[in-house]
C-alpha positions in Angstrom: 0.0 0.0 0.0 1.3 3.5 -0.9 2.8 5.7 1.7 0.5 8.7 1.5 -3.2 7.5 1.6 -6.5 9.2 1.0 -8.5 8.0 4.0 -12.2 8.5 4.9 -13.1 8.2 8.5 -16.7 7.6 9.6 -17.3 8.9 13.0 -14.3 11.1 12.5 -15.6 13.9 14.7 -15.9 11.5 17.7 -13.8 10.7 20.8 -11.4 8.3 19.0 -11.9 9.7 15.5 -10.5 13.2 16.3 -7.2 11.7 17.7 -7.1 9.3 14.9 -7.4 12.0 12.2 -4.6 14.0 13.9 -2.3 10.9 14.0 -3.0 10.2 10.3 -2.4 13.8 9.2 0.9 13.9 11.1 2.0 11.0 9.0 1.2 12.9 5.8 -2.1 11.1 5.0 -5.1 13.0 3.4 -8.2 12.5 5.5 -11.9 13.2 5.3 -14.7 13.1 7.8 -18.0 11.2 7.5 -20.0 12.1 10.5 -23.4 13.5 11.4 -21.7 16.0 13.8 -19.2 17.4 11.1 -19.7 20.8 9.6 -20.7 18.9 6.4 -22.8 16.3 8.0 -23.1 13.0 6.3 -25.1 10.1 7.7 -23.8 6.5 7.0 -27.5 5.6 6.6 -27.6 7.8 3.5 -26.2 5.6 0.9 -26.0 8.2 -1.9 -24.0 10.7 0.2 -21.9 7.9 1.7 -21.0 6.8 -1.8 -19.9 10.2 -2.8 -17.9 10.8 0.3 -15.6 7.7 -0.2 -15.0 8.4 -3.9 -11.2 8.0 -4.8 -10.2 7.0 -1.2 -7.7 4.3 -0.5 -8.9 3.3 3.0 -12.0 3.5 5.0 -12.0 3.7 8.9 -15.3 2.8 10.1 -15.8 4.2 13.6 -19.3 5.5 13.5 -21.7 3.7 15.8 -24.6 3.9 18.4 -22.8 3.0 21.6 -24.3 4.7 24.6 -26.2 2.7 27.1 -29.4 4.9 26.8 -30.1 4.4 23.2 -33.9 4.2 22.5 -35.6 2.6 20.7 -33.1 -0.4 20.8 -33.5 -0.9 17.1 -31.3 2.1 16.5 -28.3 -0.1 17.5 -29.1 -2.5 14.6 -30.0 0.3 12.2 -26.8 2.3 12.7 -24.3 -0.4 13.6 -25.8 -3.1 11.3 -27.3 -1.4 8.3 -24.9 1.5 8.5 -22.0 -1.0 8.1 -23.6 -2.7 5.3 -23.9 0.7 3.6 -20.2 1.2 4.2 -19.5 -2.2 2.5 -21.7 -1.1 -0.5 -19.8 2.2 -0.8 -16.5 0.3 -0.7 -17.7 -2.1 -3.5 -18.9 0.8 -5.5 -15.5 2.4 -5.7 -13.4 -0.8 -5.5 -11.8 0.2 -2.1 -9.7 -2.7 -0.9 -9.0 -1.8 2.8 -11.4 -1.2 5.7 -10.5 -0.8 9.3 -13.3 -1.3 11.8 -13.6 -0.5 15.5 -15.7 -3.2 17.0 -15.9 -3.9 20.8 -15.0 -6.6 23.4 -18.7 -6.6 24.1 -19.0 -9.3 21.4 -17.6 -11.7 23.9 -19.7 -13.5 26.6 -19.8 -12.1 30.1 -17.7 -14.0 32.6 -14.4 -14.2 34.3 -11.2 -14.9 32.6 -9.1 -13.3 29.8 -10.7 -13.0 26.4 -8.5 -13.8 23.3 -9.3 -13.2 19.7 -10.2 -16.9 19.6 -12.7 -16.8 22.4 -16.3 -17.6 21.4 -18.4 -14.6 20.6 -21.7 -14.4 22.5 -22.8 -10.8 22.9 -24.8 -10.1 26.0 -26.5 -6.7 24.9 -27.9 -5.1 21.9 -24.8 -3.0 21.4 -22.5 -6.1 21.3 -25.0 -8.0 19.1 -25.3 -5.2 16.6 -21.4 -4.8 16.3 -21.2 -8.5 15.8 -23.7 -8.0 13.0 -21.4 -5.4 11.6 -18.4 -7.7 11.8 -20.1 -10.3 9.9 -21.2 -7.9 7.0 -17.5 -6.8 6.7 -16.1 -10.4 6.9 -18.4 -11.4 4.0 -17.0 -8.4 2.0 -13.4 -9.3 2.6 -13.8 -13.0 2.0 -15.4 -12.3 -1.3 -12.0 -11.1 -2.7 -8.6 -12.2 -1.4 -7.2 -8.8 -2.6 -9.3 -7.1 0.1 -8.1 -6.4 3.6 -10.2 -6.1 6.8 -8.8 -5.2 10.1 -11.2 -5.5 13.1 -10.1 -3.9 16.4 -12.1 -4.8 19.5 -11.1 -2.3 22.2 -11.8 -2.6 25.9 -13.0 0.4 27.7 -11.4 3.5 26.1 -10.7 6.6 28.3 -9.0 10.0 27.9 -9.4 13.7 27.7 -12.9 15.0 26.8 -14.5 11.6 27.5 -17.5 11.3 29.9 -17.6 7.5 30.2 -17.1 5.1 33.1 -13.5 6.1 33.9 -14.5 9.9 34.0 -17.5 8.9 36.3 -15.2 7.2 38.8 -12.7 10.1 38.7 -15.6 12.6 39.2 -16.9 10.6 42.2 -13.5 10.6 43.9 -12.9 14.3 43.2 -16.1 15.1 44.8 -15.7 12.9 47.8 -18.6 10.7 46.8 -16.7 7.3 46.2 -17.1 4.2 48.3 -15.4 1.0 47.3 -17.7 -2.0 47.0 -15.8 -5.1 47.8 -12.1 -5.6 48.3 -11.4 -4.2 44.7 -9.4 -7.3 43.5 -11.3 -7.5 40.2 -9.2 -6.3 37.3 -10.4 -3.9 34.5 -9.0 -3.8 30.9 -8.8 -0.4 29.5 -7.0 1.6 26.7 -5.9 5.3 26.5 -7.5 7.0 23.5 -4.1 8.3 22.2 -2.7 4.7 22.2 -5.8 3.3 20.6 -5.6 6.0 17.8 -1.9 5.1 17.3 -2.7 1.5 17.0 -5.4 2.2 14.4 -3.0 4.3 12.5 -0.6 1.3 12.4 -3.3 -0.9 11.0 -2.9 0.7 7.6 0.4 -1.2 7.3 -1.5 -4.7 7.9 -2.5 -6.4 4.7 -4.2 -9.6 5.8 -7.4 -10.5 4.2 -9.1 -10.7 7.7 -7.3 -9.8 11.0 -8.9 -9.4 14.3 -7.2 -7.7 17.3 -8.4 -7.2 20.9 -7.0 -3.9 22.3 -6.1 -3.0 25.9 -3.2 -1.2 27.5 -1.2 -3.1 30.1 -1.0 -3.8 32.9 -4.5 -4.6 33.8 -5.1 -2.7 37.0 -7.3 -4.0 39.8 -10.1 -1.8 40.9 -8.2 -1.0 44.1 -5.0 -0.1 42.1 -6.9 2.2 39.7 -8.8 4.0 42.6 -5.5 4.4 44.4 -3.9 6.0 41.3 -6.8 8.5 41.0 -6.7 9.4 44.8 -2.9 10.0 44.5 -3.3 12.2 41.3 -5.8 14.4 43.3 -3.5 14.4 46.2 -6.2 13.0 48.4 -5.9 10.6 51.3 -6.6 6.9 50.2 -9.4 5.5 52.2 -8.9 2.0 53.6 -12.5 1.1 54.2 -15.0 -0.6 51.8 -18.5 -2.2 51.8 
């Protein structure tokens, strides 16, 4: 694959997408954003606009998704994540684009203890995970239809970082406000990834040319809940409590 690429990023205005675009541009790649939140909004459910947006690009990064916990009606997960991904596939076929890099999720795996590898059985436990697995299947069918195509699927664990308002932010906010109480001894471990590291790994994926490749993503080491909480207390210069419920 040539060094300087024309790259379209669905969801490019989002939390991960904004970091990814900066990383790609820093490497000299030409990028365009496909996002309903962009100045020139494009919805991946609009096939005609999507087809126009990916004309002449070398690579599609597909990050756009419904992912919040409070999505209603639940069918929106399948409409955006499932049908939206099928639309991305059709757009790639229309312009003979040979490479798609897709951000999926570890939510495609079954709940339960133990580490999950890329070979672990997929058994999503919620609509978000089920719809992302549906998206993966659309993309795999596209890749397997032509050995010259390359599909990279990245399944991140919880992603945290600046300007995010997810679970890690909520934990930090509770500690900062003195509202946090540890439930249990805190020995359970949490896999997470810092957004800047995730973006850099996604950038690296342009150099992988396998027909289908799947990666789980988490930064190491995996911290226990107790270790994570202690790090946050120390960063706020607060006394670390020893009690728990």
